[in-house]
N, C-alpha and C positions, 0 to 999 in steps of 0.2 A: 636617657634611653639610647644615647648615641652608641652605635655599633651593635645593638641587639637586633637579631633577625626574628621577626614574627611571621608566622605562617597561617594562612587560612585556605581551606580547600574549596574548589569549585569544579565544574564539569565543562569541557570543551566538546562541542558537537561538530562532527563532520558527517553531514547527511543525518543518519539515525545512529551512527556509532559515537559513543561517548568515551572520552579519555579524561582521567583525573588530572586536574591542574592544581598545582600548589602555588598560591599567590604569596610571594615573599616580600616583606617590606622591611627596610632598614633606613635609619637616619644617619646622615653624615654632616660634618661641620662645614657646611657651605651655605651660600645664600638661599633664602626660602624658595621652594619650588617642588615640583613633582615630575618624575620621569617614569614612564612605563616601558619596559623592555620585554622581549620574549616573543617577537613576531606578532604584534597586535595589528589589526586592521584599523581603518580610519575611525570607525565608531567606537572601537575599544580604546584607541589612543585618546579620544575626547573624554574618556572617563575621568581623567585627572581634573578637568574643570568641573564635572558634575560632583565628584567626591569632595573637592575643596569647598564648593558652595554648599552642598548638602550638609556636611559636617558643621560648618559655621552656623547654618540656619537651625541645626538641631542642638545648638549650645555645646558642641564638642569640637572646638577648634583644633586643627592639626598643629603639629610642632612647627615652630618658626625656623626650622632648619630644612635642609634639602632631604626629600624622601624619595628613595629609589624603590620602585615596585617591579619585581621580576616575576614573569609568568613561566613557571617550569612545568614541563620540559621546554626549554627555549627553542628547540628545533621544530616544534609543532606550531604551524600557523593557527592563529586564533582570531575569532571574529565575534561581533555582537556585543550587546550591552548587558548580557546576563552575568558578567563578572563584577559589576559595580559593587554589589553587596560585599563580596569577598575582599575586594580591593580596599573598600572603606574600612572594614573591620580590621584588616591587617595593618593599615596605616594608623588607625586609632589605637591599636594595641601597641604599635611601635612608639606612639606618642604618649602612652601611659594611661589611656582612658579605660582599659579593660584588660583582664588577664588573657594571655595568649595560649594558655595550656590546652584548651579544648577546641580551638579554632580549626586545627588540622583534622579533627575527627568528624566534622560536620561538613557536608557539601552545601555551599551557599549559592543560591540562585535568585537573582533579582536585579532589576534596573532601578537606579536612583532618580527620583525627581529632584529638582533644585531645592525644594523645601524639606527634603529628607524622607518623603513618602516612597514606598516601594511599588514598583509596577511589574507586571508579568513579562518575563522575557520570552522570545519566540522559542518554540520547542521545549516548553517546560516539562511536559509529560515524558518526552524522550530523555531529557536530562535526569529526571528523577529515576526512571527505569535504569539508566546507565549507572547512576550512583549506587543503586541497590546491587546491580550486577558487579560493581567494583568493590563491594564489601563495606560501604558506608552504612553505619547503623542509623544515621539520622540525617535529615536534610532540612534546611531552613529556607522558606519561600515567602513571598508576599501573601498577606492575609486574603487579598482579593482572589487568589487562585489556589487557596488551600484545598478546596474540594477536588480540583483537578489533580493536584499532587497526590491526594489520598487515594486516587484510583489505582495506584501502584501498591501491591501488597508486599509485605516483608520489610518495610522501612518506616521509621517514625518520622512524622512530618511536624515541624515546628513552624507555625504561621505567625508572622509579626507584621504589623501595619506599616512601620517606619523604621528608620535607622536607630532612633533613640530607643525604641523598644527592643531592638536586637542587642544593643549594647547593654541595656538593663538586664536582659535575659542572661547574658554571660556574666554579669555582676552578681547573679544569684537571685534576681527578682523574677522567678519563674512565672508569676502571674502575668507578666508583660508579654509572654508568648503563648499562644494557644496550641496545644498538642492535639493533632487531628489523627484519629485512628485510620490506618491505611487498610482499606478493604475494598474489594471490587463490588461496585453497585450492580445488583441484579436487574435494576430497572432499565428497560430498553432506551436507547438514545432517542431524542426528539426528532433528529434528522434521520429519516429512513434512507437506506441505501438505494431504494427505488427512485428513478428519476421523475418524481412527481408524487402527488397524493391521490388516493382513490383509484389507482389504475389496477387492472386485473387482466389475467390471461383470457378471461371470457370475452374481452373486447375483440378478440381475433375471430373473424367470421369466415367460415368456409375453408379452413386450413387444418383439419384434424390431424393429418399426417405430420404436418410441420409442428403442431403443438406437441404431439407425442415425441417428436425428435428433440424438442427443446426440453422436455422432461428427462430424456436420456442424457442430454448435455448437462443439465443441472445435477443429475444424480451422480455422474462420474466426473464432473468438472471438465468436460471435453470442449475443445475449440470448435467453432461453427462458422460456416460461410453460407450466406444467403444470396442466391442469384435469382433475379426476376425483374420484370418490367416495373415501372413506377406504379404505385398503387396496389401492388400485390400483397403488401403487408410486411415487408422486410423490417422496417423501422419499428412497427408495432410489435412484432415478435421479439426483437432485440431488447426493446425497453421493458417488456414484460418478463424477460428472463430473470432479473433480480428478484421478482416476486415469488419465484419458484425455489429460490435458494434458502436453506435453513439459516437460522441465526448463527452468528459467529460464537465459537467457544471462547473461554477466557483468554487464552494465549493469542488467538487471532484478533480478538477484540482489542487487546492491549496494543498489538502491533499496528492495527488500523488506526486506533485512536492516537498513537504516537505520531503517525504520519500526519494526521489531521492537526495535531498540536503545533506543527511547524508553522502554521498560519498565525494570524494575530488574535483570533478569537479563543477565549478559554472554553474548556469542555466541562460540563457539569456531570457527565456520566460517560461510560464507555460506549463507543459506537458498536452496536450489536447487529445492525443490518449490513449486508455486503455492499460495498460502495459501487457506484456506477460512474464511469467516465466516458464521455463522447466528444473527443476533440474534433475541431473542424478540419477539413482536408487541407487547409492552408497552414496548419500547424507545422512548426519547424521540428527538426530532429531533437533539439535540446528540450523543447516543451513536451515531447512524447517520452523520450528516454530519460531526461534529467540533465542538469547542468548548472549553470550559474556563472557569475562573474567573479574573478579573483579566486579567493580561497573558500568562498561560500558555495555550498552545494545545495541546490534545490531539487526536490523530487519531481519527476515528470509524471505524465498521465498514467504510465504503466505502473508506477509505484503508488500513486494515489488510488489506483484501482486494485491494489493488492487484496487478495481474498474476495474479490468481486469481479465485475465485468468491465472489460475495455471494449467499447463499441466503436468501430471505424466505419462510418457511413460513407457511401461513395468511395469505397476503398481504392479503386483504380485511379482516382483523382489525387491521392496522396503521392508525394514524390517517391520514386523508387528507392532512394537511399533511406527514407524514413521507414518504409515497410520492411526492407531487408534488415534494418537495425533491430527489428523485433525477433529475429530468428534465434539468436543466442539466448535472450532472457526467457523465451517460451520453452526452451529445453531445460535451462538450469533453474528457473524460478528466481533469478536475481539479475541485477544489472550492475556492472562495474563501471565506475566513473573515474577516469584517469585525467589528471591535470599535471602540469609541470611541477607543482609543489605539493599536491595532495593526491590521495587515492582512497576511495571508499566504495563500499558495496551497499546497494539499496535493494530491498525486497521487491520482487516482481512476479509473485505467484498469482497470475490473473487468468481469467477465462476470456479468450479473445473471440469476438464476433465480428466478422467482416460482412458487409452488405455491398452488392454491386448490381448495376444494370447489365443486361446481356450485351449492350453496345452503347455507343455515345448517345444515340437518339432514344434508346430504351425500348424499342419495339421489336427487336429481333425475336423471331419465334412466335410472335403474336398472331393468333388466327384472325384477328380483326383486319379486314382489307382496308378499312378507312384509315387506320393508324399503322400502316405497313412500314417496315424498316426502310430507311433511306441510306443506310451505311453500306459500303462495299465490303465484300468478304475480307479483304486485306485490313480494312479499318476495324472490323469486328475482332479479328484475330489479334491485332496489335493492342486493342483495348483490353482484352482478357489477359494478354501476356504482361501487362503492367504489374500484375501480381506474380512474382517470380515462382519458379517451380519449387525451390527449397522452402519458401514460405508456405506455399500451397500444400506441400508434403506434410507440414505440421498441423494441418487442419483435419480434425477427426470426422466431422459430419459436414457433408456438402449437400445443401438442400436447394432444389430448383422450384421456385414458386411461380404460380400463374395467377392472372387476375381472376377475381371471384365473379362468377356469373350472376345475373339478375335473379335467376331461379333460386340460387342459394341465399341471396339476400332476402328474398321474400318467403323463405321456408319458415313457417311458424313452429314446426316440430323439431327444429334443430336444438339439441340440448348440449350446451357447452360447459365443460367443467370449469370451476373457479380456481384461482391461484391457491387458496387454502387447501382445496381437495388434492391438487396435484403436488403441493409442497409436502403434504403428509406422505405421499408415495416416495418422494425424494428422500425425506428423512429416514423412512424405513430402509430404503435401498442403501443409503450411506451408512446406516447402522450395521447392516450386514457386511458391507465392505470393511468398516472399521473393526468389526469383530474378527474378520478373516486376516486383516493385516495388523492385528494387535501385537505390540512389541516392535514393530517396524517403524522406520522414520517417515512413513507415509500413511495416509488414512483414506484417500480417495483413489479410484482406479486409474485416473489420468496420470498419477505420479509414480505408479509402479514401474520399475525398470523392466524392459522387455526380456532381459536375461532371467528374471524371476518367473515371468509367465511361461517361458520356454524351458524352465528347469524341470528336473525329473519329477518333483512333487506336484507341480501345477500344470505340466504339459498336457494338453488335450489329446485325446486319441486321434490317430490319423484319419479315421473315418469321419470325424467331426470337422477336421481342418482341411479336408481334401480340396474344397473349393478355394480356400485361402492359399494352400500350397501351390495349386495350379496357377493362380494369379501371380504369385511370386516367381514361379518358374518361367512364365512367358513374359516377364518384365513389366506386367501391369502394376506391380507394387514394388516399392523399395523395402528393404528390411525395416526401416523406420515405419513405413506404412503398414507393414505386416504386424508389428508390435502394437500400433495404434488401433488396428482393427480388433486385435485380441482384447485390448483394454475396453473398447466399446462393447464387445461381446460379453465380457464379464459384467458390465453395467446393465446391459439388457437382461442378463440372467438374474442380477440382484433385484431388478424391478419386478421380475416375474416370480421371485421367491424361490428360484431354483438353486440347487447346490453348486452347480457349475454350468458353463455354457455347453450347448450341444450344437449339432449341425445347423439347426434352424436359427439359433442366436448368432452363430458365426456368419451365416449367409446374410442375415439382416444387417449385421454390422458392416459387412462388405458393401452391401447395397447403399447404406447410409453414407458411406465414403464416396459413393459415385462409381463403384465397381460393378461388374456383372456377376451375380451369384450363380448364374446358370452353368 
């Protein structure tokens, strides 16, 4: 087999983006050995030892000549152990153990154990989705993660337990590989997107206006800021917001599940509940935005919260650079990671919730004389200015909370709606918005460009937007803020079942942003 080049296909992941890689193997008349070229990282370069041992343990010894393995395209940096199966099959084909004719038509994903067994590689679901998008009709994966690979529709999944079974399958022994039907499971994921189990919006006491504002935020996927003293219920409201969100559709569920698959645990079904991320205020910019070492890109909290909620508690305590790094992805719905050797784009379509105290001691504005504020006016202003104006301008709903009085706590007649009841309203409102924006690249009001809302077909009458136009004219609103108020007004209208916003809805949206509707 000297001089014959055998090729097996695989997928290289950069973040969530997959690129086809052709693993080329050839034997030359030199002393025994294996060399892997094509910009592999350390774990990929070690594949030559895993492949040599695994093939021998499987009773399929490699050629006693020198084997060169090239990962094409050679200019693309590659990392991880997911190429092991493709490397082993290409090398075995070059050694004459199996035909090489079909290896390039199948995407091979799997890490080799020393005894020839196959293990799940990181990012399996993302790799299978990338293989489908690149036109591969079939993918071969370890049997232990076949159910996860089958979550991607439109591609045939061949599950094999070990390297020997993979070789036998290519030799024509089709019973050695199990073909798994690729269909999306309708069963909800065991892991809820809510940060805990058994939580409900009815746990919030004495804040009916804030609860209704969270319904508006959920219906339009608007960003929220919560300002109030400790104990006012900011964290309680933020952690209950995911319980108001509807389940993810198939496309969003596949994207969220692909992000989750980058970890080490296999998925048994698609994640249907919106995710919730709440990083600590000591988190670095890389942990929030995304990053990694070398050529490996790891998603940050803003990507892990995609199609869900990113909650920053004690927001002024975060470094200013971390908060300002959120500005661009909040506008575009994606985050671009640039390194010296790689560039990738990660999804970041999140709903941001910021929570902050009114001052460092937390008692500013409190009517309680016992817990009066001890901060100077300069300290209070400086504390609030830690959240920059450009970031604050991207917040749609700005809520000020107060501590709940004892009278409200003891009120036996207070009837609080449950998350199920409010989620039903959110689902109906989103259905109205989706019908209105049918055929457009957006489905929720928060994503609609302002130019569309101000276009001839959707522009509201001057009589209804007079209060908003006045706020813009006197500089109380930026044009971005103007558009965001319009989006909230459309959401308020959808919740009310109205055909379009009128003066009352516009005034309410402006008030929720912290403006004066008078």
